[in-house]
C-alpha positions as CSV (number, residue, x, y, z in Angstrom):
1,M,-114.7,127.3,32.8
2,V,-113.8,124.9,30.1
3,K,-115.5,127.1,27.4
4,Q,-113.4,130.1,28.6
5,K,-110.2,128.0,28.4
6,I,-111.0,126.9,24.9
7,K,-111.6,130.5,23.8
8,K,-108.3,131.5,25.5
9,N,-106.4,128.7,23.6
10,R,-108.1,129.7,20.3
11,L,-107.1,133.3,20.8
12,S,-103.6,132.3,21.7
13,D,-103.4,130.1,18.5
14,L,-104.7,133.0,16.3
15,L,-102.2,135.4,17.9
16,S,-99.3,133.0,17.4
17,Q,-100.3,132.4,13.7
18,F,-100.5,136.2,13.1
19,T,-97.1,136.9,14.7
20,G,-95.5,134.0,13.0
21,N,-96.3,135.4,9.6
22,A,-93.4,137.3,7.9
23,A,-95.8,140.1,6.7
24,T,-97.1,140.9,10.2
25,S,-94.6,143.6,10.9
26,G,-95.3,145.3,7.6
27,I,-99.1,145.1,8.2
28,I,-98.7,146.6,11.7
29,L,-96.4,149.3,10.4
30,I,-98.8,150.4,7.6
31,A,-101.7,150.4,10.0
32,I,-99.8,152.6,12.5
33,V,-98.7,155.0,9.7
34,I,-102.3,155.4,8.5
35,I,-103.5,156.0,12.1
36,A,-100.7,158.6,12.6
37,I,-101.5,160.4,9.3
38,I,-105.2,160.6,10.2
39,W,-104.4,161.7,13.7
40,A,-102.0,164.4,12.6
41,N,-104.5,165.8,10.1
42,S,-107.5,165.7,12.3
43,N,-108.9,168.2,14.8
44,F,-106.7,166.4,17.3
45,G,-103.5,167.2,15.4
46,E,-102.2,169.5,18.1
47,S,-102.1,166.6,20.6
48,Y,-100.2,164.5,18.0
49,F,-97.5,167.1,17.8
50,M,-97.5,167.7,21.5
51,L,-96.8,164.0,22.0
52,W,-93.6,164.3,20.1
53,E,-92.5,167.2,22.3
54,K,-93.3,165.4,25.5
55,K,-90.2,165.2,27.7
56,I,-89.1,161.7,28.8
57,V,-86.7,161.6,31.7
58,I,-84.4,158.6,32.5
59,G,-81.7,158.6,35.1
60,F,-80.9,158.5,38.8
61,G,-79.3,161.0,41.1
62,D,-77.4,163.6,39.1
63,A,-77.1,161.5,36.0
64,V,-80.3,162.3,34.2
65,L,-81.2,162.3,30.5
66,S,-84.2,164.5,29.6
67,K,-85.1,164.7,26.0
68,P,-88.4,164.9,24.0
69,L,-89.9,161.7,22.7
70,L,-88.8,162.6,19.1
71,L,-85.1,162.7,20.0
72,W,-85.4,159.4,22.0
73,I,-86.8,157.8,18.9
74,N,-84.3,159.4,16.5
75,D,-81.2,158.7,18.7
76,G,-82.1,155.5,20.5
77,L,-84.3,153.5,18.2
78,M,-82.3,154.4,15.1
79,A,-79.1,153.4,16.8
80,M,-80.6,150.0,17.7
81,F,-81.9,149.7,14.2
82,F,-78.6,150.2,12.6
83,F,-76.9,147.9,15.2
84,V,-79.3,145.1,14.2
85,I,-78.7,145.8,10.5
86,G,-74.9,145.6,11.1
87,L,-75.3,142.3,12.9
88,E,-77.4,141.0,10.0
89,I,-74.8,142.1,7.4
90,K,-72.0,140.5,9.5
91,R,-74.0,137.2,9.7
92,E,-74.5,137.2,5.9
93,V,-70.8,138.0,5.2
94,M,-69.6,135.4,7.7
95,A,-71.9,132.4,7.0
96,G,-74.7,133.5,4.7
97,E,-75.3,134.3,1.1
98,L,-72.5,137.0,1.0
99,S,-69.8,134.7,2.4
100,S,-68.0,134.3,-1.0
101,W,-66.5,137.2,-3.0
102,K,-68.5,136.1,-6.1
103,Q,-71.8,136.4,-4.2
104,A,-70.8,139.6,-2.3
105,S,-69.3,141.6,-5.3
106,M,-72.6,142.7,-6.8
107,P,-74.0,144.3,-3.5
108,I,-70.6,145.8,-2.7
109,F,-70.3,147.5,-6.1
110,A,-74.0,148.5,-6.0
111,A,-73.4,150.3,-2.6
112,I,-70.2,152.0,-3.9
113,G,-72.1,153.1,-7.1
114,E,-74.9,154.5,-5.0
115,C,-72.5,156.4,-2.8
116,C,-70.8,157.9,-5.9
117,F,-74.1,158.8,-7.5
118,L,-75.3,160.5,-4.3
119,L,-72.0,162.4,-3.9
120,R,-72.4,163.6,-7.5
121,F,-75.7,165.3,-6.7
122,T,-75.0,166.7,-3.2
123,S,-73.5,170.1,-2.4
124,C,-71.1,168.8,0.2
125,S,-67.5,168.2,-0.6
126,I,-65.4,165.5,0.9
């Protein structure tokens, strides 16, 4: 019993060290991308693409949302991603490294320059 408890604590310590590292999310993301590339290009590729078309239904009564997994990820997770990015930018502007005009001017002008550069090479007109 004591030996099992020691193994559990050791595993817990290793897991907390791994998740506490800043590079952990990047490592996990790269590993998942590699797995997805191999899966999509293997003999099981059809199941990979069928997974993205799998309907996921959320709702109750007459209020039901039924969309493929791909759209849930595109709409829902991307909205949450940009919400979090907006909160991070707000925090930096209010109290972080971008709280003074001198520190914020370079990123602001870089963003404006990038928008102008991209507008120059796109076919849409604003």
